[in-house]
N, C-alpha and C positions, 0 to 999 in steps of 0.2 A: 503494499499499499504506500509505502514511503516513496517508492520510485515513481508511481503514478502521481503523486502530489507534486514531486519534483518536476516531472514532464509538464504538468499543467502550469506550473509557475513559469517555466521557460517558455511554454507556449504564449501565455498572456504577455510576458515581457517582450517576446518577439512582436506581437501585433501593437503593443503600446507604443514601441519605438518606431513603428512603420510611419512612412511619409504620407500614407493614405489615411484620412480621418475615417474611423469606423471600418478599418481594413478587415477585422475579424468577420464582418458581415458582407462587406462589399465583394469579397471573393466569391461568395456563394451567389450573389447577385450577378456577378459577371459570368459565372458558369451558367446560370438560367438563361441569361440573354443570348449567350453563344449557342445554347441548345434551341432556343426559339429560332434564331437565325438560321441554324443549320437544318431545322425542320422545314422552314420556309423555302430555303435554297433547294432541298430535296424535292419538295412538292412542285416548284417552278420547273425543276429539271424533268420530273416525270410527266408533267402536263405537255411538254413539248412533243411527246411521242403519240 
């Protein structure tokens, strides 16, 4: 359990020192945006056939 607590502290320190505000949430938002864009691209690609 001590290792998990140390890992969480390191994780939080990493995001707190990031140059992006709210980076711990922004990376998840970025992944969702990329997924939506990829689905849109796949749909437009398939509709050409």
